[in-house]
N, C-alpha and C positions, 0 to 999 in steps of 0.2 A: 637684771636680766637684760641682755641685748635685745634690740629691736629691729625689725626690718619692715622699711615701708615700702610697698610694693605697687608698681602701676603696670597693669598688663596690657599690652596692646598686641593686635594681630597685624601683620603687615602683608599688603597685597602685592605681589610681583605681576608685572605687566606681561601677561601670556594671552594666547588666543582664547575663544570662548570655550573650546572643547579640550583644552590642553590638560595634561595631567597635572593637579594641583601639587605645589611643594609639600613635603611632609615635615614641614617645619612653621612655627611662628615666633614672632619676637616677643620678648619678654624684657621689661626694665624695672628696676627697683633702686629706692635710695636706701643706704645703709647706714645706721646710725648705733652708736654703743649704747651701754647702759646709762650712760649720763645723757642720752641723747644728742651728743654731738656726732656730727657727720665723720664717717670713717673715709678719709680722703686719699686717693692715690696710694691704695693699698691692696694686698692680695686678700681675698676673702674665698671660703669655700661655701658652694651653695648646692642645696639638694632639692630638686623639684619633683612633686609627685602628683599624678592626676587621679582623683578620686571619683569613684561612680556612685551617683544617687544622692549622695549628702555630704555635708561638710565631715562627718565620721565615716564615711564609705569606704568600700574596699579600693586597694590601690591597684590599678589596673597598669599603671606605668610608673616609673620613676628613672630619674638620671641626675648624675652630679656633675658639677662644672667647678674649675678653678679660675677665678675671674680677677680682674683688677678694676677698681672703682677709680672714677675721674676726680677731678678737684671738687666736684660738687657732691661727692659720695655716691654718684650714681654708676650702677653696675648694669650692663646690657648683655643679653643672652639670647640664644637661639633655642628654644625648646623644641627638641628632637635633634639636636645637634650634639649633646653631652655624651657622658659615659653612661650607657643605659643599662637598666635592669628591665628586661622585657623588649617588645619590639612597638615602636611608635607607629608603625603602619597598621598595627593589628587592632588598634584602637576603633571600634565601632562607633562613630560620633552619634548615630542614630539612637543609640540606647543610653541616652544622657537623661537627667542632667549630669554634667561633670563639674568638679571643682578642682582648683589648682591650690595646692599646699606648698608654700615655700619655706624652707628652713636655711639658716646662714650660720657661718661661723667668721666672725670678723677678723680672726687670726690667720685665716687661710687654711685651716684643717678640717678635720671632720666631726669636730664637736658641735654639732649644729644645735641651734635654738631655734624652736617653732616661733615664727613671727607672725603668721596668719594664715586663713584659708579664705578664699573668695571663689565665687561661681564663675565658671567660664560662659561668657554670653557670646552671641552670635558675633563673629568677626566678618569683615567684609568679604572674604573669600566665600565663607558659608552663605552669607546673604546672597553673593552672585549664584552660587549654585542653587540656592532656594529658588531664585528668579528663573533661572534656566529650568529647573524641573517643573515649576508652575506655570511654563509658557503655555501649555495646552491644558484647559480645564478639565479634559476628560468628556466633555459633551462634544459629539459629533458635529452638532450644529453650529458650534462656534468656529468650525472651519470656513475658510474661503476657499472658493474654487472647487467646491465639493463634486464629485462624480453625480451625474444625474441618475436617480433611480426612480424611473418610471415606466418600467417595462419594456424599455426600447433600448437596452444596453447591447443585446444581440440584433444585429441589422442583417436583414434578409431582403435581397432585391430581386424583383420578378424579372424574368428574361424571356426569350424567344419561345413562345408555347408554353409558358410557365406562368402561373398565377400564384400570389402569395395573400393570404388574408389572416386576420388575427393580429394581435399586438405583441405576442410573445409573452404574454402574463399567464398566471395559472388559469385565470378565469377565461381567458381568449387566447390559448396557443397558436403559435404559427401552424397553418395548413399549406401545403404546396400541392398544387394540382396542375395537370396538363391542361391548356386552355381549351383544348379541341373538345374534350369529353370529360374532363374532370377526373382522369384516371390518376391516383397517385403514383409517383415515379418512385422507384427503388422498392417498390412493392414485392413481396415474395408470393408466388402461387404454388401451393403443394396439390400433387395430383397423385392419387392411389388407385385409380381406375384407367383402363384404357379408353382412349379416345382420339378425336381430331382436334388439335388446339388451334386457335387464332391468335395472331399477334395484335395486340390493342393498339389504337391510334396514339400517336405521338411517342412511339417506342422506336428505336433505331438500333439498339443492341439488346441481348439477353444473355444471361448466364444460366447455363443449364448444368443441374447436378442430378446425377442418377444413381441409384441404388438398386442392385440386382436382388431377386429374390434368394433367400438362403435354403440350403438343403435341410431336409427333415432328418431326425435322428432313426439310426437301426435298431432293430430289435435285440433283445439278449437272447442268447442260446448256448449250447454246449458244442465245442469245437469238435471233441472226440470223448470216448470212454476215457482217455488219458488225462483229459484237461477237464478242470471244474467249470461251472458256469461262467461264460464270459460276457461282459456288457457290451450292448451295440455301440457302435461309433456315433459320435456327433456329426451333424451335417456341417458343411462347409459354410462360411458366411458369404453374404452377397457382395459381388463387386462394387466397386464406386468409380465414378468419372465425373469430371468437371470440364466444361468447355464454354467459352465465350463465342458468340456468333452475331453477326451483322445481319439485321432483318428490316423488313418494312412493314408498315401496317396492313393488316389483313392477310398476310403471309401465313400458310397453313402447314401443320407439322403432324404427322402421324406418332402417336404415342402408344408403346405398348409397355403395360407395367407387368413386370415377372412375378409370377405366383410363388407362393412359399411351398417348399417342397413337402410332401405328406409324409407322415411319419409311418414307420415301419411296424411291426408287430412282434412282441416277445414270443419265445417258443412256449409251447404248451407241454404238459406232462401227460404222457401215456406209458404206463409201464411196459418196459422199462428204461425208456429213454424219453429225452425232450424232442419235439418237432416243431417245425412251422414257423421259425423266426425269419423275418423278411428284413430287406435293405430299407432305408430311408429313400423318399423320392428326392430327385434333383430340383433345384430352385430354377425358376424361370428367367430369362434375360429381359431386362428393361431396356427398350429403345425410345430414342428421341430422333426423328428422322434417321440419319446415317450413323448416329453415335449410339454405343451399346455399353451397358454395365452388366456383365454375364452373372449368370445365378451361380450359387455354390452348388456342389454335387453332395448326395446324400450319404450319410454314414452308413456303414456296412453292419449286416447281421453279425451277431456274435458267434455263429457256428462257422463263420467262414475263415476265421483266424483265431490263433492262440491268444492274441491281444486284440484290443478294440482298433479298428480301422476308421479314421475320421475321413469325413468329406473334404473335398478341396475347395478353396475361396475362390469365389468368382473373379474375373479379370475384366478390363477394358479393351476396347479394340482400337483405341487412338494412342499413338506414340507410345510411351512408358508408363502412363498414369494406370497404375494397376490395383486390383483389389486383393493383392496377397495379403493374408493374415498369418501371424506366427504366435502359437500353433494355429492352424486353419480354423479350427472350431470356434475360436475367441473372436468377439467382434472389436478387434484392435487391429488396424491395418499398419503395416511396417514399410509402406511406400508412400511418399509424399506426405509424411506425418505433418509437416508445417503447412500444408495447404488450409486456408480459411474454408471452412464448410458451415452449411446451414444447421441449424439445431432441429431436428425433427425427432420428437420423443426423445427415446435414448438411442436412436439410429444416427449419431453425429458421425460415425465412420463406417458403418457397414450394417446391412440388415442382420438381426440375430439369428443364429443357427439353431435348429432343433437339437435337443439333448437325446442322447442314446438311452435305451432302456435297459433296465437291470433286474436281476432276479436273484434273490438270497432268501435265506431262511429268515431273515428279518424284515425284508421290504420287498416289494414288487412294484416296481415303478416304470410305467409305460414310457415308450419314447414320445417325443414332442414334434409338432410341426415346425418347419422354418418360417420365419417371417416373410411376407411378402415384400415386393420392391417399392419404389416410390420415386417421384419427381419432384424437383423445386426448381422453379423458373424465377430468376430476380430481373426485374425490368429497368431499364436504362432509358433515357432519353435519346 
């Protein structure tokens, strides 16, 4: 039987550290005939196979070469550069071990004789890749020039009329105070009752947000003998206004908080008819000095129209910042929707309207009162 002596070596090409590794490696073998003599300066056929797992493992890749031996019987090949069966680049070298099976035909044909199988060991390129992969141990403490983690990553510096205490940690968070009286700036004050309000110390500007009171729901009734019972209208939502004002400490403002419109009454039955349904009340206007968010109007009684008549939404008295709602009984403004507003319970946009009453054979729901107004004041240095 013919015999192939194989010496396998991987060759490293000189490239940058992060360059793409070449999809080839070098292979050399000394070819002898059945008598053990060198096959010199002759054409030979060679088949190379990559086996996975063991010397008898599955073939994951193979290729053939037509090569010429030199005067010493040596044949040199580039594995990955022959006529392939499969794709050399698809070999997952991490799923080893892998073995190299070499077969040869000293006559230059394809009558291959198995000469040997040997395990593929780490080649220089693979060892270099391993070194690069293990450059960081995975332990954060092995790094140099690490960022400091001591609770001081966020820096807050005190300024004019401002003091800062705390270290920024969970245990002692930063606290920012006005140095005159310790009043925290950017704090929001919510007001739901009428009063005289005084600007705190160290405050030079305020943002005022006002909600007008919403209208109450109208009572259900019968429009005429020709129409069935009709629901009362919903009240109109309260208006909304926002304005920034330059102020000085101890300056005073009169604040009037609009009331919620009272609810109407459903009609009552006295043979042979329904009597006594009433309109809902209007919501009150909310004032901060000269700025106003108007209250919504009340829903109308059911006997006044063949269809429910809802109240109108309140408006504002500055510029075109208005509290129009669409439809008016819903607490959703369609003017200046992009305006950033404070969150006040569910009153992000408007004061909620009262709902109209209803009378039917299955239910008797009384109308409800509208929500009262409110003011939110945000403080700035």
